[in-house]
mmCIF file as Biopython writes it, N, C-alpha, C and O atoms, coordinates in Angstrom:
data_model
#
loop_
_atom_site.group_PDB
_atom_site.id
_atom_site.type_symbol
_atom_site.label_atom_id
_atom_site.label_alt_id
_atom_site.label_comp_id
_atom_site.label_asym_id
_atom_site.label_entity_id
_atom_site.label_seq_id
_atom_site.pdbx_PDB_ins_code
_atom_site.Cartn_x
_atom_site.Cartn_y
_atom_site.Cartn_z
_atom_site.occupancy
_atom_site.B_iso_or_equiv
_atom_site.auth_seq_id
_atom_site.auth_asym_id
_atom_site.pdbx_PDB_model_num
ATOM 1   N N  . MET A ? 1  ? 0.856   -1.181 0.000  1.0 0.0 1  A 1 
ATOM 2   C CA . MET A ? 1  ? 0.000   0.000  0.000  1.0 0.0 1  A 1 
ATOM 3   C C  . MET A ? 1  ? 0.895   1.235  0.000  1.0 0.0 1  A 1 
ATOM 4   O O  . MET A ? 1  ? 1.752   1.393  0.870  1.0 0.0 1  A 1 
ATOM 5   N N  . GLY A ? 2  ? 0.690   2.100  -0.976 1.0 0.0 2  A 1 
ATOM 6   C CA . GLY A ? 2  ? 1.486   3.316  -1.079 1.0 0.0 2  A 1 
ATOM 7   C C  . GLY A ? 2  ? 0.880   4.470  -0.299 1.0 0.0 2  A 1 
ATOM 8   O O  . GLY A ? 2  ? -0.133  4.325  0.386  1.0 0.0 2  A 1 
ATOM 9   N N  . VAL A ? 3  ? 1.525   5.607  -0.422 1.0 0.0 3  A 1 
ATOM 10  C CA . VAL A ? 3  ? 1.083   6.815  0.282  1.0 0.0 3  A 1 
ATOM 11  C C  . VAL A ? 3  ? -0.333  7.205  -0.141 1.0 0.0 3  A 1 
ATOM 12  O O  . VAL A ? 3  ? -1.157  7.580  0.693  1.0 0.0 3  A 1 
ATOM 13  N N  . GLY A ? 4  ? -0.605  7.113  -1.440 1.0 0.0 4  A 1 
ATOM 14  C CA . GLY A ? 4  ? -1.923  7.508  -1.949 1.0 0.0 4  A 1 
ATOM 15  C C  . GLY A ? 4  ? -3.047  6.699  -1.343 1.0 0.0 4  A 1 
ATOM 16  O O  . GLY A ? 4  ? -4.083  7.253  -0.978 1.0 0.0 4  A 1 
ATOM 17  N N  . ALA A ? 5  ? -2.858  5.394  -1.230 1.0 0.0 5  A 1 
ATOM 18  C CA . ALA A ? 5  ? -3.887  4.525  -0.649 1.0 0.0 5  A 1 
ATOM 19  C C  . ALA A ? 5  ? -4.087  4.843  0.831  1.0 0.0 5  A 1 
ATOM 20  O O  . ALA A ? 5  ? -5.212  4.819  1.331  1.0 0.0 5  A 1 
ATOM 21  N N  . LYS A ? 6  ? -3.003  5.139  1.522  1.0 0.0 6  A 1 
ATOM 22  C CA . LYS A ? 6  ? -3.122  5.465  2.945  1.0 0.0 6  A 1 
ATOM 23  C C  . LYS A ? 6  ? -3.868  6.782  3.133  1.0 0.0 6  A 1 
ATOM 24  O O  . LYS A ? 6  ? -4.691  6.911  4.040  1.0 0.0 6  A 1 
ATOM 25  N N  . ILE A ? 7  ? -3.581  7.753  2.281  1.0 0.0 7  A 1 
ATOM 26  C CA . ILE A ? 7  ? -4.285  9.039  2.359  1.0 0.0 7  A 1 
ATOM 27  C C  . ILE A ? 7  ? -5.775  8.824  2.105  1.0 0.0 7  A 1 
ATOM 28  O O  . ILE A ? 7  ? -6.616  9.350  2.834  1.0 0.0 7  A 1 
ATOM 29  N N  . LYS A ? 8  ? -6.098  8.049  1.069  1.0 0.0 8  A 1 
ATOM 30  C CA . LYS A ? 8  ? -7.511  7.782  0.767  1.0 0.0 8  A 1 
ATOM 31  C C  . LYS A ? 8  ? -8.204  7.090  1.936  1.0 0.0 8  A 1 
ATOM 32  O O  . LYS A ? 8  ? -9.347  7.412  2.260  1.0 0.0 8  A 1 
ATOM 33  N N  . GLU A ? 9  ? -7.525  6.154  2.560  1.0 0.0 9  A 1 
ATOM 34  C CA . GLU A ? 9  ? -8.091  5.430  3.697  1.0 0.0 9  A 1 
ATOM 35  C C  . GLU A ? 9  ? -8.376  6.376  4.868  1.0 0.0 9  A 1 
ATOM 36  O O  . GLU A ? 9  ? -9.438  6.304  5.487  1.0 0.0 9  A 1 
ATOM 37  N N  . ILE A ? 10 ? -7.424  7.257  5.164  1.0 0.0 10 A 1 
ATOM 38  C CA . ILE A ? 10 ? -7.606  8.212  6.267  1.0 0.0 10 A 1 
ATOM 39  C C  . ILE A ? 10 ? -8.704  9.213  5.936  1.0 0.0 10 A 1 
ATOM 40  O O  . ILE A ? 10 ? -9.505  9.567  6.801  1.0 0.0 10 A 1 
ATOM 41  N N  . LEU A ? 11 ? -8.746  9.672  4.687  1.0 0.0 11 A 1 
ATOM 42  C CA . LEU A ? 11 ? -9.816  10.593 4.269  1.0 0.0 11 A 1 
ATOM 43  C C  . LEU A ? 11 ? -11.178 9.949  4.474  1.0 0.0 11 A 1 
ATOM 44  O O  . LEU A ? 11 ? -12.109 10.591 4.959  1.0 0.0 11 A 1 
ATOM 45  N N  . LYS A ? 12 ? -11.291 8.694  4.109  1.0 0.0 12 A 1 
ATOM 46  C CA . LYS A ? 12 ? -12.560 7.973  4.263  1.0 0.0 12 A 1 
ATOM 47  C C  . LYS A ? 12 ? -12.942 7.878  5.741  1.0 0.0 12 A 1 
ATOM 48  O O  . LYS A ? 12 ? -14.094 8.115  6.107  1.0 0.0 12 A 1 
ATOM 49  N N  . GLN A ? 13 ? -11.970 7.532  6.585  1.0 0.0 13 A 1 
ATOM 50  C CA . GLN A ? 13 ? -12.228 7.423  8.027  1.0 0.0 13 A 1 
ATOM 51  C C  . GLN A ? 13 ? -12.678 8.762  8.610  1.0 0.0 13 A 1 
ATOM 52  O O  . GLN A ? 13 ? -13.555 8.812  9.473  1.0 0.0 13 A 1 
ATOM 53  N N  . GLN A ? 14 ? -12.067 9.844  8.127  1.0 0.0 14 A 1 
ATOM 54  C CA . GLN A ? 14 ? -12.378 11.177 8.648  1.0 0.0 14 A 1 
ATOM 55  C C  . GLN A ? 14 ? -13.529 11.852 7.905  1.0 0.0 14 A 1 
ATOM 56  O O  . GLN A ? 14 ? -13.921 12.973 8.227  1.0 0.0 14 A 1 
ATOM 57  N N  . LYS A ? 15 ? -14.060 11.151 6.907  1.0 0.0 15 A 1 
ATOM 58  C CA . LYS A ? 15 ? -15.170 11.676 6.094  1.0 0.0 15 A 1 
ATOM 59  C C  . LYS A ? 15 ? -14.814 13.039 5.497  1.0 0.0 15 A 1 
ATOM 60  O O  . LYS A ? 15 ? -15.584 13.996 5.570  1.0 0.0 15 A 1 
ATOM 61  N N  . LYS A ? 16 ? -13.620 13.088 4.907  1.0 0.0 16 A 1 
ATOM 62  C CA . LYS A ? 16 ? -13.147 14.303 4.251  1.0 0.0 16 A 1 
ATOM 63  C C  . LYS A ? 16 ? -12.960 14.025 2.768  1.0 0.0 16 A 1 
ATOM 64  O O  . LYS A ? 16 ? -12.838 12.875 2.345  1.0 0.0 16 A 1 
ATOM 65  N N  . THR A ? 17 ? -12.940 15.097 1.989  1.0 0.0 17 A 1 
ATOM 66  C CA . THR A ? 17 ? -12.719 14.988 0.552  1.0 0.0 17 A 1 
ATOM 67  C C  . THR A ? 17 ? -11.321 15.496 0.201  1.0 0.0 17 A 1 
ATOM 68  O O  . THR A ? 17 ? -10.654 16.135 1.014  1.0 0.0 17 A 1 
ATOM 69  N N  . ILE A ? 18 ? -10.900 15.200 -1.012 1.0 0.0 18 A 1 
ATOM 70  C CA . ILE A ? 18 ? -9.620  15.720 -1.515 1.0 0.0 18 A 1 
ATOM 71  C C  . ILE A ? 18 ? -9.660  17.248 -1.495 1.0 0.0 18 A 1 
ATOM 72  O O  . ILE A ? 18 ? -8.666  17.897 -1.170 1.0 0.0 18 A 1 
ATOM 73  N N  . LYS A ? 19 ? -10.809 17.811 -1.841 1.0 0.0 19 A 1 
ATOM 74  C CA . LYS A ? 19 ? -10.948 19.272 -1.853 1.0 0.0 19 A 1 
ATOM 75  C C  . LYS A ? 19 ? -10.718 19.841 -0.457 1.0 0.0 19 A 1 
ATOM 76  O O  . LYS A ? 19 ? -10.007 20.834 -0.304 1.0 0.0 19 A 1 
ATOM 77  N N  . GLN A ? 20 ? -11.310 19.225 0.557  1.0 0.0 20 A 1 
ATOM 78  C CA . GLN A ? 20 ? -11.111 19.697 1.925  1.0 0.0 20 A 1 
ATOM 79  C C  . GLN A ? 20 ? -9.649  19.569 2.339  1.0 0.0 20 A 1 
ATOM 80  O O  . GLN A ? 20 ? -9.089  20.471 2.962  1.0 0.0 20 A 1 
ATOM 81  N N  . LEU A ? 21 ? -9.041  18.445 1.989  1.0 0.0 21 A 1 
ATOM 82  C CA . LEU A ? 21 ? -7.632  18.244 2.315  1.0 0.0 21 A 1 
ATOM 83  C C  . LEU A ? 21 ? -6.772  19.294 1.621  1.0 0.0 21 A 1 
ATOM 84  O O  . LEU A ? 21 ? -5.820  19.806 2.210  1.0 0.0 21 A 1 
ATOM 85  N N  . SER A ? 22 ? -7.100  19.613 0.386  1.0 0.0 22 A 1 
ATOM 86  C CA . SER A ? 22 ? -6.368  20.633 -0.355 1.0 0.0 22 A 1 
ATOM 87  C C  . SER A ? 22 ? -6.448  21.980 0.360  1.0 0.0 22 A 1 
ATOM 88  O O  . SER A ? 22 ? -5.440  22.669 0.521  1.0 0.0 22 A 1 
ATOM 89  N N  . GLU A ? 23 ? -7.643  22.342 0.783  1.0 0.0 23 A 1 
ATOM 90  C CA . GLU A ? 23 ? -7.838  23.620 1.468  1.0 0.0 23 A 1 
ATOM 91  C C  . GLU A ? 23 ? -7.097  23.657 2.807  1.0 0.0 23 A 1 
ATOM 92  O O  . GLU A ? 23 ? -6.520  24.683 3.169  1.0 0.0 23 A 1 
ATOM 93  N N  . GLU A ? 24 ? -7.111  22.551 3.534  1.0 0.0 24 A 1 
ATOM 94  C CA . GLU A ? 24 ? -6.499  22.505 4.858  1.0 0.0 24 A 1 
ATOM 95  C C  . GLU A ? 24 ? -4.982  22.361 4.809  1.0 0.0 24 A 1 
ATOM 96  O O  . GLU A ? 24 ? -4.282  22.810 5.716  1.0 0.0 24 A 1 
ATOM 97  N N  . SER A ? 25 ? -4.479  21.736 3.750  1.0 0.0 25 A 1 
ATOM 98  C CA . SER A ? 25 ? -3.038  21.484 3.674  1.0 0.0 25 A 1 
ATOM 99  C C  . SER A ? 25 ? -2.284  22.518 2.840  1.0 0.0 25 A 1 
ATOM 100 O O  . SER A ? 25 ? -1.071  22.669 2.984  1.0 0.0 25 A 1 
ATOM 101 N N  . GLY A ? 26 ? -3.001  23.227 1.972  1.0 0.0 26 A 1 
ATOM 102 C CA . GLY A ? 26 ? -2.344  24.171 1.083  1.0 0.0 26 A 1 
ATOM 103 C C  . GLY A ? 26 ? -1.717  23.504 -0.140 1.0 0.0 26 A 1 
ATOM 104 O O  . GLY A ? 26 ? -0.960  24.138 -0.876 1.0 0.0 26 A 1 
ATOM 105 N N  . ILE A ? 27 ? -2.031  22.228 -0.357 1.0 0.0 27 A 1 
ATOM 106 C CA . ILE A ? 27 ? -1.523  21.490 -1.507 1.0 0.0 27 A 1 
ATOM 107 C C  . ILE A ? 27 ? -2.622  21.444 -2.561 1.0 0.0 27 A 1 
ATOM 108 O O  . ILE A ? 27 ? -3.789  21.213 -2.243 1.0 0.0 27 A 1 
ATOM 109 N N  . SER A ? 28 ? -2.247  21.662 -3.802 1.0 0.0 28 A 1 
ATOM 110 C CA . SER A ? 28 ? -3.260  21.734 -4.859 1.0 0.0 28 A 1 
ATOM 111 C C  . SER A ? 28 ? -4.028  20.417 -4.998 1.0 0.0 28 A 1 
ATOM 112 O O  . SER A ? 28 ? -3.512  19.333 -4.726 1.0 0.0 28 A 1 
ATOM 113 N N  . LYS A ? 29 ? -5.276  20.558 -5.431 1.0 0.0 29 A 1 
ATOM 114 C CA . LYS A ? 29 ? -6.110  19.372 -5.663 1.0 0.0 29 A 1 
ATOM 115 C C  . LYS A ? 29 ? -5.460  18.466 -6.699 1.0 0.0 29 A 1 
ATOM 116 O O  . LYS A ? 29 ? -5.489  17.242 -6.566 1.0 0.0 29 A 1 
ATOM 117 N N  . ASN A ? 30 ? -4.871  19.067 -7.736 1.0 0.0 30 A 1 
ATOM 118 C CA . ASN A ? 30 ? -4.244  18.260 -8.786 1.0 0.0 30 A 1 
ATOM 119 C C  . ASN A ? 30 ? -3.123  17.396 -8.224 1.0 0.0 30 A 1 
ATOM 120 O O  . ASN A ? 30 ? -2.997  16.227 -8.588 1.0 0.0 30 A 1 
ATOM 121 N N  . THR A ? 31 ? -2.321  17.959 -7.351 1.0 0.0 31 A 1 
ATOM 122 C CA . THR A ? 31 ? -1.227  17.196 -6.740 1.0 0.0 31 A 1 
ATOM 123 C C  . THR A ? 31 ? -1.788  16.067 -5.888 1.0 0.0 31 A 1 
ATOM 124 O O  . THR A ? 31 ? -1.302  14.938 -5.954 1.0 0.0 31 A 1 
ATOM 125 N N  . LEU A ? 32 ? -2.805  16.363 -5.091 1.0 0.0 32 A 1 
ATOM 126 C CA . LEU A ? 32 ? -3.401  15.336 -4.232 1.0 0.0 32 A 1 
ATOM 127 C C  . LEU A ? 32 ? -4.069  14.242 -5.059 1.0 0.0 32 A 1 
ATOM 128 O O  . LEU A ? 32 ? -3.945  13.061 -4.737 1.0 0.0 32 A 1 
ATOM 129 N N  . TYR A ? 33 ? -4.771  14.621 -6.115 1.0 0.0 33 A 1 
ATOM 130 C CA . TYR A ? 33 ? -5.386  13.617 -6.995 1.0 0.0 33 A 1 
ATOM 131 C C  . TYR A ? 33 ? -4.311  12.739 -7.622 1.0 0.0 33 A 1 
ATOM 132 O O  . TYR A ? 33 ? -4.470  11.522 -7.724 1.0 0.0 33 A 1 
ATOM 133 N N  . SER A ? 34 ? -3.212  13.368 -8.043 1.0 0.0 34 A 1 
ATOM 134 C CA . SER A ? 34 ? -2.110  12.618 -8.639 1.0 0.0 34 A 1 
ATOM 135 C C  . SER A ? 34 ? -1.543  11.602 -7.652 1.0 0.0 34 A 1 
ATOM 136 O O  . SER A ? 34 ? -1.299  10.451 -8.014 1.0 0.0 34 A 1 
ATOM 137 N N  . ILE A ? 35 ? -1.336  12.022 -6.418 1.0 0.0 35 A 1 
ATOM 138 C CA . ILE A ? 35 ? -0.789  11.124 -5.392 1.0 0.0 35 A 1 
ATOM 139 C C  . ILE A ? 35 ? -1.748  9.973  -5.119 1.0 0.0 35 A 1 
ATOM 140 O O  . ILE A ? 35 ? -1.322  8.822  -5.025 1.0 0.0 35 A 1 
ATOM 141 N N  . THR A ? 36 ? -3.043  10.273 -4.990 1.0 0.0 36 A 1 
ATOM 142 C CA . THR A ? 36 ? -3.999  9.225  -4.624 1.0 0.0 36 A 1 
ATOM 143 C C  . THR A ? 36 ? -4.357  8.325  -5.800 1.0 0.0 36 A 1 
ATOM 144 O O  . THR A ? 36 ? -4.556  7.126  -5.604 1.0 0.0 36 A 1 
ATOM 145 N N  . LYS A ? 37 ? -4.445  8.857  -7.008 1.0 0.0 37 A 1 
ATOM 146 C CA . LYS A ? 37 ? -4.803  8.033  -8.166 1.0 0.0 37 A 1 
ATOM 147 C C  . LYS A ? 37 ? -3.688  7.057  -8.527 1.0 0.0 37 A 1 
ATOM 148 O O  . LYS A ? 37 ? -3.949  5.904  -8.870 1.0 0.0 37 A 1 
ATOM 149 N N  . ARG A ? 38 ? -2.439  7.528  -8.448 1.0 0.0 38 A 1 
ATOM 150 C CA . ARG A ? 38 ? -1.304  6.676  -8.803 1.0 0.0 38 A 1 
ATOM 151 C C  . ARG A ? 38 ? -0.832  5.843  -7.627 1.0 0.0 38 A 1 
ATOM 152 O O  . ARG A ? 38 ? 0.032   4.979  -7.776 1.0 0.0 38 A 1 
ATOM 153 N N  . ASP A ? 39 ? -1.404  6.103  -6.451 1.0 0.0 39 A 1 
ATOM 154 C CA . ASP A ? 39 ? -0.962  5.442  -5.219 1.0 0.0 39 A 1 
ATOM 155 C C  . ASP A ? 39 ? 0.554   5.571  -5.107 1.0 0.0 39 A 1 
ATOM 156 O O  . ASP A ? 39 ? 1.273   4.587  -4.932 1.0 0.0 39 A 1 
ATOM 157 N N  . SER A ? 40 ? 1.012   6.807  -5.213 1.0 0.0 40 A 1 
ATOM 158 C CA . SER A ? 40 ? 2.442   7.095  -5.185 1.0 0.0 40 A 1 
ATOM 159 C C  . SER A ? 40 ? 3.126   6.481  -3.974 1.0 0.0 40 A 1 
ATOM 160 O O  . SER A ? 40 ? 2.582   6.468  -2.870 1.0 0.0 40 A 1 
ATOM 161 N N  . THR A ? 41 ? 4.317   5.980  -4.204 1.0 0.0 41 A 1 
ATOM 162 C CA . THR A ? 41 ? 5.117   5.461  -3.091 1.0 0.0 41 A 1 
ATOM 163 C C  . THR A ? 41 ? 6.158   6.488  -2.689 1.0 0.0 41 A 1 
ATOM 164 O O  . THR A ? 41 ? 6.751   6.377  -1.616 1.0 0.0 41 A 1 
ATOM 165 N N  . TYR A ? 42 ? 6.393   7.496  -3.541 1.0 0.0 42 A 1 
ATOM 166 C CA . TYR A ? 42 ? 7.345   8.543  -3.207 1.0 0.0 42 A 1 
ATOM 167 C C  . TYR A ? 42 ? 6.651   9.891  -3.254 1.0 0.0 42 A 1 
ATOM 168 O O  . TYR A ? 42 ? 6.133   10.300 -4.294 1.0 0.0 42 A 1 
ATOM 169 N N  . VAL A ? 43 ? 6.644   10.571 -2.134 1.0 0.0 43 A 1 
ATOM 170 C CA . VAL A ? 43 ? 6.131   11.929 -2.030 1.0 0.0 43 A 1 
ATOM 171 C C  . VAL A ? 43 ? 7.154   12.685 -1.199 1.0 0.0 43 A 1 
ATOM 172 O O  . VAL A ? 43 ? 7.665   12.155 -0.212 1.0 0.0 43 A 1 
ATOM 173 N N  . THR A ? 44 ? 7.458   13.918 -1.586 1.0 0.0 44 A 1 
ATOM 174 C CA . THR A ? 44 ? 8.485   14.657 -0.852 1.0 0.0 44 A 1 
ATOM 175 C C  . THR A ? 44 ? 8.075   14.864 0.604  1.0 0.0 44 A 1 
ATOM 176 O O  . THR A ? 44 ? 6.891   14.957 0.928  1.0 0.0 44 A 1 
ATOM 177 N N  . TYR A ? 45 ? 9.081   14.934 1.467  1.0 0.0 45 A 1 
ATOM 178 C CA . TYR A ? 45 ? 8.816   15.052 2.900  1.0 0.0 45 A 1 
ATOM 179 C C  . TYR A ? 45 ? 8.015   16.310 3.258  1.0 0.0 45 A 1 
ATOM 180 O O  . TYR A ? 45 ? 7.100   16.227 4.078  1.0 0.0 45 A 1 
ATOM 181 N N  . PRO A ? 46 ? 8.329   17.472 2.671  1.0 0.0 46 A 1 
ATOM 182 C CA . PRO A ? 46 ? 7.518   18.660 3.009  1.0 0.0 46 A 1 
ATOM 183 C C  . PRO A ? 46 ? 6.035   18.487 2.671  1.0 0.0 46 A 1 
ATOM 184 O O  . PRO A ? 46 ? 5.168   18.947 3.414  1.0 0.0 46 A 1 
ATOM 185 N N  . VAL A ? 47 ? 5.750   17.825 1.554  1.0 0.0 47 A 1 
ATOM 186 C CA . VAL A ? 47 ? 4.354   17.583 1.170  1.0 0.0 47 A 1 
ATOM 187 C C  . VAL A ? 47 ? 3.713   16.615 2.163  1.0 0.0 47 A 1 
ATOM 188 O O  . VAL A ? 47 ? 2.581   16.826 2.598  1.0 0.0 47 A 1 
ATOM 189 N N  . LEU A ? 48 ? 4.438   15.555 2.518  1.0 0.0 48 A 1 
ATOM 190 C CA . LEU A ? 48 ? 3.925   14.608 3.516  1.0 0.0 48 A 1 
ATOM 191 C C  . LEU A ? 48 ? 3.620   15.310 4.834  1.0 0.0 48 A 1 
ATOM 192 O O  . LEU A ? 48 ? 2.603   15.034 5.470  1.0 0.0 48 A 1 
ATOM 193 N N  . GLU A ? 49 ? 4.506   16.220 5.243  1.0 0.0 49 A 1 
ATOM 194 C CA . GLU A ? 49 ? 4.294   16.961 6.495  1.0 0.0 49 A 1 
ATOM 195 C C  . GLU A ? 49 ? 3.014   17.781 6.444  1.0 0.0 49 A 1 
ATOM 196 O O  . GLU A ? 49 ? 2.250   17.808 7.409  1.0 0.0 49 A 1 
ATOM 197 N N  . GLN A ? 50 ? 2.780   18.448 5.323  1.0 0.0 50 A 1 
ATOM 198 C CA . GLN A ? 50 ? 1.575   19.268 5.184  1.0 0.0 50 A 1 
ATOM 199 C C  . GLN A ? 50 ? 0.310   18.409 5.205  1.0 0.0 50 A 1 
ATOM 200 O O  . GLN A ? 50 ? -0.682  18.768 5.839  1.0 0.0 50 A 1 
ATOM 201 N N  . ILE A ? 51 ? 0.354   17.288 4.515  1.0 0.0 51 A 1 
ATOM 202 C CA . ILE A ? 51 ? -0.797  16.391 4.488  1.0 0.0 51 A 1 
ATOM 203 C C  . ILE A ? 51 ? -1.052  15.818 5.879  1.0 0.0 51 A 1 
ATOM 204 O O  . ILE A ? 51 ? -2.189  15.794 6.349  1.0 0.0 51 A 1 
ATOM 205 N N  . ALA A ? 52 ? 0.008   15.359 6.530  1.0 0.0 52 A 1 
ATOM 206 C CA . ALA A ? 52 ? -0.120  14.781 7.871  1.0 0.0 52 A 1 
ATOM 207 C C  . ALA A ? 52 ? -0.696  15.797 8.845  1.0 0.0 52 A 1 
ATOM 208 O O  . ALA A ? 52 ? -1.567  15.460 9.647  1.0 0.0 52 A 1 
ATOM 209 N N  . ALA A ? 53 ? -0.222  17.033 8.787  1.0 0.0 53 A 1 
ATOM 210 C CA . ALA A ? 53 ? -0.724  18.066 9.692  1.0 0.0 53 A 1 
ATOM 211 C C  . ALA A ? 53 ? -2.213  18.326 9.458  1.0 0.0 53 A 1 
ATOM 212 O O  . ALA A ? 53 ? -2.983  18.477 10.407 1.0 0.0 53 A 1 
ATOM 213 N N  . ALA A ? 54 ? -2.608  18.376 8.188  1.0 0.0 54 A 1 
ATOM 214 C CA . ALA A ? 54 ? -4.017  18.633 7.859  1.0 0.0 54 A 1 
ATOM 215 C C  . ALA A ? 54 ? -4.916  17.479 8.301  1.0 0.0 54 A 1 
ATOM 216 O O  . ALA A ? 54 ? -6.075  17.686 8.659  1.0 0.0 54 A 1 
ATOM 217 N N  . LEU A ? 55 ? -4.367  16.258 8.273  1.0 0.0 55 A 1 
ATOM 218 C CA . LEU A ? 55 ? -5.151  15.079 8.667  1.0 0.0 55 A 1 
ATOM 219 C C  . LEU A ? 55 ? -5.003  14.744 10.158 1.0 0.0 55 A 1 
ATOM 220 O O  . LEU A ? 55 ? -5.654  13.832 10.666 1.0 0.0 55 A 1 
ATOM 221 N N  . HIS A ? 56 ? -4.141  15.492 10.845 1.0 0.0 56 A 1 
ATOM 222 C CA . HIS A ? 56 ? -3.886  15.265 12.271 1.0 0.0 56 A 1 
ATOM 223 C C  . HIS A ? 56 ? -3.360  13.852 12.534 1.0 0.0 56 A 1 
ATOM 224 O O  . HIS A ? 56 ? -3.795  13.165 13.458 1.0 0.0 56 A 1 
ATOM 225 N N  . VAL A ? 57 ? -2.409  13.443 11.687 1.0 0.0 57 A 1 
ATOM 226 C CA . VAL A ? 57 ? -1.749  12.148 11.855 1.0 0.0 57 A 1 
ATOM 227 C C  . VAL A ? 57 ? -0.242  12.381 11.749 1.0 0.0 57 A 1 
ATOM 228 O O  . VAL A ? 57 ? 0.195   13.459 11.348 1.0 0.0 57 A 1 
ATOM 229 N N  . SER A ? 58 ? 0.544   11.376 12.108 1.0 0.0 58 A 1 
ATOM 230 C CA . SER A ? 58 ? 1.992   11.499 11.969 1.0 0.0 58 A 1 
ATOM 231 C C  . SER A ? 58 ? 2.393   11.154 10.536 1.0 0.0 58 A 1 
ATOM 232 O O  . SER A ? 58 ? 1.663   10.466 9.822  1.0 0.0 58 A 1 
ATOM 233 N N  . VAL A ? 59 ? 3.550   11.638 10.133 1.0 0.0 59 A 1 
ATOM 234 C CA . VAL A ? 59 ? 4.061   11.335 8.794  1.0 0.0 59 A 1 
ATOM 235 C C  . VAL A ? 59 ? 4.236   9.818  8.659  1.0 0.0 59 A 1 
ATOM 236 O O  . VAL A ? 59 ? 4.010   9.262  7.584  1.0 0.0 59 A 1 
ATOM 237 N N  . ASP A ? 60 ? 4.634   9.153  9.739  1.0 0.0 60 A 1 
ATOM 238 C CA . ASP A ? 60 ? 4.817   7.687  9.711  1.0 0.0 60 A 1 
ATOM 239 C C  . ASP A ? 60 ? 3.549   6.959  9.293  1.0 0.0 60 A 1 
ATOM 240 O O  . ASP A ? 60 ? 3.620   5.924  8.630  1.0 0.0 60 A 1 
ATOM 241 N N  . GLU A ? 61 ? 2.393   7.486  9.672  1.0 0.0 61 A 1 
ATOM 242 C CA . GLU A ? 61 ? 1.129   6.841  9.319  1.0 0.0 61 A 1 
ATOM 243 C C  . GLU A ? 61 ? 0.838   6.921  7.824  1.0 0.0 61 A 1 
ATOM 244 O O  . GLU A ? 61 ? 0.020   6.157  7.313  1.0 0.0 61 A 1 
ATOM 245 N N  . LEU A ? 62 ? 1.496   7.834  7.121  1.0 0.0 62 A 1 
ATOM 246 C CA . LEU A ? 62 ? 1.276   8.012  5.680  1.0 0.0 62 A 1 
ATOM 247 C C  . LEU A ? 62 ? 2.265   7.240  4.832  1.0 0.0 62 A 1 
ATOM 248 O O  . LEU A ? 62 ? 2.017   7.009  3.648  1.0 0.0 62 A 1 
ATOM 249 N N  . THR A ? 63 ? 3.385   6.836  5.419  1.0 0.0 63 A 1 
ATOM 250 C CA . THR A ? 63 ? 4.425   6.185  4.624  1.0 0.0 63 A 1 
ATOM 251 C C  . THR A ? 63 ? 4.113   4.698  4.451  1.0 0.0 63 A 1 
ATOM 252 O O  . THR A ? 63 ? 3.473   4.077  5.300  1.0 0.0 63 A 1 
ATOM 253 N N  . PRO A ? 64 ? 4.583   4.146  3.332  1.0 0.0 64 A 1 
ATOM 254 C CA . PRO A ? 64 ? 4.311   2.730  3.041  1.0 0.0 64 A 1 
ATOM 255 C C  . PRO A ? 64 ? 4.861   1.793  4.120  1.0 0.0 64 A 1 
ATOM 256 O O  . PRO A ? 64 ? 5.848   2.103  4.787  1.0 0.0 64 A 1 
ATOM 257 N N  . ASP A ? 65 ? 4.211   0.662  4.273  1.0 0.0 65 A 1 
ATOM 258 C CA . ASP A ? 65 ? 4.622   -0.338 5.266  1.0 0.0 65 A 1 
ATOM 259 C C  . ASP A ? 65 ? 5.979   -0.919 4.934  1.0 0.0 65 A 1 
ATOM 260 O O  . ASP A ? 65 ? 6.479   -1.775 5.664  1.0 0.0 65 A 1 
#
């Protein structure tokens, strides 16, 4: 499971949308869609930090197993 799948899973648990995550994290919707659609395994650390902060989770929870 890559970063994209983990983000989608957390979004589902928190009942949030990509649009909401984009607004809360400051990361464009296009970038977030790209990460989640491709189930990216590599995302830069600053982007991971922003996503993790917006989702109120640790960066470790977003990284692949």
